[in-house]
N, C-alpha and C positions, 0 to 999 in steps of 0.2 A: 130336699133332705130334711127329715124331722129333727127339730131341736137345734137348728143352725144358729139361732140368735136369741137375744133376750127381749126383743121388742124395741119400739122407738122411744119409749119413756121408761126411765129407770124407776124402780119402786123406791118409795121413801126409805131413808135409812132409819132403822128402829132406834128408839131411845136406848141409851146405854144402860144396861141393867145394874141394879144395886149390887154391890159386892156381897158375895156369900161368905158367911163365916167359915165355911169348910174349904173355900177355894181362895187362892191369892187373887188380888185385884189386878187390873191392867188389861189392855186389849190383847197383848201377846199371850198372856195367860189364858184369856177367854178363848182365843183361837185354839190353844192347846187343849182346853177343856172340850171344845167341839170335836177335835180329832179323837180324843180319848173316848168321848161318848159314841162316836161313829164306830169305833172298834168294839166297845163294850156292849152297846145296845143300839144297833143301826136303826131299828124302827123308831125308837125314841128320838134319835138324832134327826131323822127325816121329819118327824112330827114337829120338831122345833125349828127346822132349817128355814122355813119361810120368814122367820123373824131374825135371821142372821144377816149381817151386812154382806154385801157382795164384794168380798175381799179374797185374795188368792188362797189363804189358808182355809177360809170357810168353803170356798169352791172345792178344794181338795177334800175337806171333811165330808161334804155332801156327796162327792163322787165315791169316796170310800164307803159311805153308808149305803148308797144305792147298790153298789156292786156286792157288798156283803149281804144285804137283805135279799138280793136276787137269788142267792144260793139256797135260801130257805123258803122264801115267800115271794116268788117272782111276780105274782099279780099285784101284791102290795107295793113292791118296788116299782112296777110299771106305773101304778097310780101316782106314786110320789114323784116319779120322773116327769109325768105330764104336768104336775103342779109346780115343779121347781125349774123346769127347763127355761122358762121365761124370767125367773127370778134371778138366776145367776148367769153371768157371762162366761159359761163354760168354754174352755179352750177346745179346739178341734180334737186334740188328743184325748181330753176328758170325755167329750161327747162320743168319740169312737169307742172308748173303753166301756162306757155305760151301755151304748147300743149293742156292742158285742156281747157283753155279759147278759143283758136281758134276752137277747136272741138265743144264746146258748142254753139258758135255763128254761126258756119256753120250749126249746127243742127237747131237752132231756125229760120234760114233762109231756112231750108229744101233744102240745096244745094245737088246736085247730089252725091257728094262723102261723104256726112255727115255721113251716117251709117258706111261706111268703116273706116272713121277717128275714130269714137267712139269705134268701135270694136278693132282697132289697138292701142289704147292708152295703154301705159305701165301701169302695175298694180298700181304703185305708183301715177300715174297721174289721176287715176279714182276717182270719188266721187259719192255721192248719186245723184247729178245732172246729171253727164254724164251717169250714168246707166239708170236713168229714161228717159233721152232724147234718148238713144239708142232705147228704146221701143216706144217712141212717134214718132220718125222718121219711125220706122217699121210700126206703126199703120197708119201713113199718106200714106204709100205705100201699105197698106193692105197685107203686107208680113207676113202671120200668123206664119210661121215657125220662122222667125226672131223675131217676138214678143215673142214667147215662149223661144227662146234662150236668148233674152235680159232679160226676167224676171228670167230665171234660173241663169243668171250671177249676179243677185242681192244678197246681203247678206240675210240671212233667215228673219231677222226682217223687212227688206224693202219689201220682197215678201209678208209679211202678211198684208200690207196696203190694205184697201178695194178696192182701185182703181186697184191695180195689181192683186188681186184675181179675180176681175170682168173681167179684160182683159185677164187673163189666161183662164178663162172659155169661153170668146168670141173666143179666138184663137182655143181652143180645139174644140168648136162647128163648127168653120169654116173649121177645118181639119177633120170633121166627127168623132171625138172622143166623141161621144154624151154622153156616160155614165159618163165619167170623167167630162165633162162640166156640166152635170146636178147636179152632187154631189157638185161642187163648187157653182153653182147658188143657190142651196138649202141652203147651208151654209150661203150665203150672204142675201138671201131673208127674213131672220128672223130679219133684222135690219131696223129701220126707218131712213134710210140714202139714199142719192142719189143713190149709187151703190146697196143698198138693194132694193130700189124700182125698179131700172132697172132690177135687177135679177128676182124679182117677175114678172115683165112684160115678161121676157124671158120664164118663166115657166107657165105663165097665172095663177098665184096664187093670192089670196088676199094679200093686204099689211098688214104687221105686225106692228101695232101700239098698244102698251100696256100701256094705261094711268094709272097713279096713282092719284086718286083724292086728293086734298088738304084736310087736316083735321083741324078742329078747336081745339084749346087748350086754353079755356077761362082763366084758371089759369095762364098759362105762358104768355098769351097776357096781362093780367092785370099787371103782374110783369114788362113786357116790357114798358107798358104805364106809369108805375111809374118811369121809368128811365128818368131823366131830359134831358140827351143828346138826347135820341130818340124822346122825346116830342118836343125838339127844332127842330130836323130834320124834323118832320112832319109839324110843324108850318112854318118853312122856305119854305118847298116845297109848302104849301098851299098858300103862298103869292108870289109865282113865283120867288123864289130865289133858284134854284136847285143846284148851285155850293156849297154855304155854307151848304145847306141841306145834300149834299153827304159827306161833311167833318164831319158834326156832326154825321151822320150815321156811318161812319167809326170809329170814336172815341168811340161811344157808344157801338159798337158791336165788337171791335177789339179782345176781348178775349172770345166771345160767342161761344158756341158749335153749331154744325150743326142744332140740333133740335131747339135751340133758334133762330138761324138765319132764319130758315124756318118759324117760327112763326112770326118773324118781317116782312118777305116778305109778308105773308098773310095780315098783318096789312097795309103794304104799298100798296098792290094791291087794297084793299078796298078804299083807298084814291086816286086811280088813278095814283100811282107812280109805273109805270110798269117796268121800267128798272132794279129795284132792283132784280126781279126774274131772269132776264137774266144773271146778273153778280154773283148772289149768288148761284143759283141752276144750277151748271155747272159740276157736277160730280156724279158718282154713281147712286143710285136709284132716286135721285132728278131729273135726266134728264127725268124721266117719268111724271113729274108734268106739263103736256102740258098746262093745263088750266092757269097756272101761267106764264109759259115760253113763251107762244104764245097768249098773250092777244088780245081781240077784240076791246076794247076801243071804244065802239059804240058812245060815246059822241063826238068823233073827226070827225065823219061823213065819214069814209073811204068808207064804202059800197055804200052809195048813190053817193058820188063823183066819185068813180070808175065806177059805172054804167052810170053816166052822161057822163063821158069821153069815155066810150066804151071799158073799159078794165075789165078783170076779177078781182073781189075783192080779191080772194085768192092770185093771183099773185101780186097785189099791196101790200097786207100785207107782202108777202114774200120779196119784194124789201125793204119795210120800215124796216122790222126786220133785214135784212142783212146790210142795210145802217147805221142805227143808234142804233140798239138794243133798241129802244124806248127811247133814250136820246133826249129829245125835244130841248135841247140847244146845241146839238152836232155841232162842227165846225171843219172842216178838215184843213190841212195845205194849201190847195188850196182855202180856204174860202167857201167851200160847207157848207150849214147850215140846221139845223133842222132835222126833222124826216126822210125826204126823200132825204136829203143832196143835195139841189139845190144851184148852184151858183147864187148870186144875178143877174148877167147879164143874165143868162139863164132864171131865174124866170121872169125878167122884159119882155123878149121877149115872154114867154109863156102867161103871163098875157095879153099883147097887142093882141096877136094872138087870144085869146079866150074871149076877152072882159071882163076880170076879173080885179077887183080893185088891184092896186099895190101901196103899201105904203113904199117901200124901203126894203133894205136887212134885217133889223131887224125884219120885219114882218114874216120872214121865221121861226122864233122861236115860232110863234104861230101855234100849231098843225093844227087847222082848215085851216088856210091860206096855210100852207105848203102842206097839203094833197090835197087841191083843185088844187094847181099848179103842184104838183108832179104827180098826176094821169093824168093830161093833157099832161105833158111831156112824161110820159110813153106811152100815146096814140100816140104821135108823133113818138117815137122810134118804136112802133109796126107797125105803118103805113108804115114806111120806109122798114120794113122787112116782108112784107106779113102777118102782124098780129102775127108773130111768137114770143111768149113770151121768149123763150130761147135765140134767137138771139137778141131781143130787150134788154134783161137783159145784154148780153155781151156789147151791144152798150152803155147802161146806165153806165157801168163801164169803158170801154176802149175808148169809143167814136165811133160813127157810121162809121167814115172814116176808122178806123183801122179794124173794122169788115168787111167792104166791101173789104178791101185789102186781108184779110184772105179768104173771100169767092171767090175772083177772083183766088186765088192760090189753094184752096182746097175745093171748093164748091161742089164737087161730093161725098164727104164723108158722111157717115151716121152721124146723130146728135151726138151720143155718141163719135164717133171717132173725129169729128170736135172739140168738147169741149176739148178732151184730147190733141189735137194738137194746141190749141191756144197758141201762144208764151208767153203770160203773165201769170205767176203763179197766180197772184192776180185775174185775170179775170176767169181763169179755176175754181178756188176755189169759186169765187163769183157766177158764174152760177150754180155750183153744189149746193151751199147753197140755192140760191133763188128758184131753182126748187124743192128741198126737202122741203123747208119751204112752198112753194105753196101747195104741197100735204097736209102737216099738217094743214095749214090754211083752205084748202078746207074741210078737215075732221072736223075741229073746227066749221066751219060755217054750214055744212050740218048735222053733227052728224051721218053720214053714209058713203055710198060709195063715191068714189072720182074720178075725172078725172085722168087717168093714166099718168105717165110720157111718155109712148109711144105715147099717144095722144097729150100731151102738147109739146113734142119735135118733131113736125112735120118735115118731110123731107125738106131739103133746096130747096127753090123754090116753095114749096107747100103752098098755102094759109091756114092760120089757122083760124078756125071759133070759135067764143066764144061758150062755152057749153050752151046747152039748156036742156029743160026737156026731150028731146028725146035722149040726149047724153048717150051712154053706159058708165057706170062707173065701176070702180074696187072696189070690196068689201074690207072692212077693218076688220081685225080680230086680236085677240091676242091669238095665239096658246099657250096652257099651257106650252109646252116645251120652248117657246120663252120668256115668261114673265120674268124669272129670269135673262136672258141675255140682256133684253131690255135696260138696263142702258149703254150699249156699243154704243148707238146711237151717235157716234162722230160727224158726219156731221150735224145732226140736233141740236147738242149742241153748235155749234160755233156761237157766237154772230153775 
């Protein structure tokens, strides 16, 4: 194992440095300075670390600096590790942490030796992340035997994730083990998820969407409307005070059973308060309440705005649902605002480019304004990527420059493999959600067959054309054997 020890002869202890007028004196304070430097400037810390004494705090500072630098400059971190591994008597846990971090960031860079590094990691250094990246690197190489080996190396519960079940089937099919692949695709195709829809495409089967219609419960609803707290919540929402409305809702329903909460969601939905369904109906059979969980909110004008912008309404709905979960006053840490989570600076440019009125950042909390600008921005992203909704979705989340970098490195991959090898976990999951939501919204809008994911996820470099009346659509069905298990639609349930 690399980096197991510091050698037979300990390096000489460096002379104690003269006190700095800016820093307190003392060895304890010096160790604190090393830790602070590792946090502030890991490259500088590692450059100086060869002169540090081999003491516990200095070893921890060096470990911290190595793992932090690896996130930004993994080759430099690797060089520093080779220099310091014999200088410090790193503990086994520290060595594992360093080796794991180096292997992970070589993997996210798809370096030539990344797969070998991940395979060679000591068992104690492996994690869920290193195991999944072993498979992602193999997928990028289209090394299907290595894909199977990587999935086999995962713990049983990790192997059961829908993504790895799907890619096991993909690998088996690529290796001409068709019967095994078909069985796995069939097991996945009964779910209304990203990987379920992809599996149905592989089998050329109808999509399995098993809706549960909302039911009225007049007696329970009257009891709810007699609840002063819930009445206040509805009144506050009606006068455009969503934050205090949510607080009143939470207090009024904190001890309510699921049936009562569902009835409250029906009342909220009638009043245009759509985000309640997304956050309340998020487990079990309630996941099949698609009418509530995927509202159309026609009063906000998404369909005509999307059509005017030249983007598919179902996709625009999918973006909105993934971005804000219908919380009209949503605001991110980066100051993205409203239903489609636009930055004020971006919105101002979009408004100018499209000749739309712009009244400042706070107007993004108005659903009509937000959707008008958001659909135009979607159109900009789509135009940059040959109209492709899945690549434009990635750009909407990670930024177009990042997506173009990934395309330059791995642009020959099939769309499903490209998504799986996006370095950002958030973007991988975001694209999967948006595309699954787009299918569900297509079904909500049409009431029938939908544009398949295979068509929505056009090959890289191939222009994507908006659906027309002549577009071949995939049927949607609810097989009797699937309906009881439909509540397992995990991907479609994510806000």
